[in-house]
PLY file of the C-alpha trace (Angstrom):
ply
format ascii 1.0
element vertex 73
property float x
property float y
property float z
element edge 72
property int vertex1
property int vertex2
end_header
95.65 115.03 70.99
92.83 116.64 73.13
93.18 117.04 76.93
91.02 118.05 79.62
91.60 120.70 81.87
92.09 118.07 84.56
95.06 116.21 82.88
96.60 119.64 81.88
96.78 120.62 85.55
98.58 117.04 86.12
101.09 117.82 83.18
101.66 121.34 84.55
102.45 120.22 88.23
104.48 117.07 86.76
106.50 119.74 84.79
106.82 122.45 87.68
107.75 119.21 90.36
110.33 118.20 87.84
112.05 121.56 87.50
112.01 122.28 90.89
113.79 118.86 91.75
116.35 119.93 88.84
116.98 123.18 90.76
117.26 122.07 93.84
119.60 119.05 93.78
122.29 120.14 96.69
125.23 117.16 95.34
125.53 114.29 93.52
128.18 111.25 94.36
128.62 109.88 91.03
131.01 108.24 88.59
131.32 109.20 84.98
133.08 107.02 82.89
135.24 108.17 79.56
132.17 106.68 77.54
129.64 109.12 79.03
131.57 111.69 77.68
131.63 110.09 73.97
127.70 109.32 74.24
126.98 113.03 75.27
128.94 114.09 72.24
127.48 111.77 70.18
124.18 112.88 71.30
124.78 116.56 70.73
126.15 115.75 66.93
122.85 113.46 66.15
120.34 116.17 67.77
122.74 119.11 65.21
122.30 116.57 61.92
118.34 115.94 62.54
117.75 119.91 63.38
119.74 120.51 59.88
117.67 118.18 58.21
114.54 119.55 59.40
115.34 122.94 58.24
116.21 121.14 54.82
112.88 119.41 54.97
110.82 122.87 55.51
113.05 125.31 53.97
110.72 126.15 51.19
108.05 126.92 53.68
110.32 128.87 56.26
111.56 130.86 52.82
108.02 131.89 52.00
106.91 132.93 55.71
110.20 134.95 55.71
109.20 136.30 52.08
105.40 137.05 53.10
106.62 138.82 56.07
108.91 141.04 54.75
107.38 141.47 51.11
106.35 145.18 50.33
102.80 146.19 49.17
0 1
1 2
2 3
3 4
4 5
5 6
6 7
7 8
8 9
9 10
10 11
11 12
12 13
13 14
14 15
15 16
16 17
17 18
18 19
19 20
20 21
21 22
22 23
23 24
24 25
25 26
26 27
27 28
28 29
29 30
30 31
31 32
32 33
33 34
34 35
35 36
36 37
37 38
38 39
39 40
40 41
41 42
42 43
43 44
44 45
45 46
46 47
47 48
48 49
49 50
50 51
51 52
52 53
53 54
54 55
55 56
56 57
57 58
58 59
59 60
60 61
61 62
62 63
63 64
64 65
65 66
66 67
67 68
68 69
69 70
70 71
71 72
């Protein structure tokens, strides 16, 4: 994707606004049912499996990169 300078500035402003908004939250009155914990656990497991799968897909490239990096000449 090609972004113009204006769209890059808008994206940066949106990211900064989001970070400031998340950091400055004072309190939240919310109810978390038991299903929420189960869902969070499921997301963590899925992200871990996806990460391991990506490493598996690119393992030869990762290995070649470190072999070239540590190669004695």
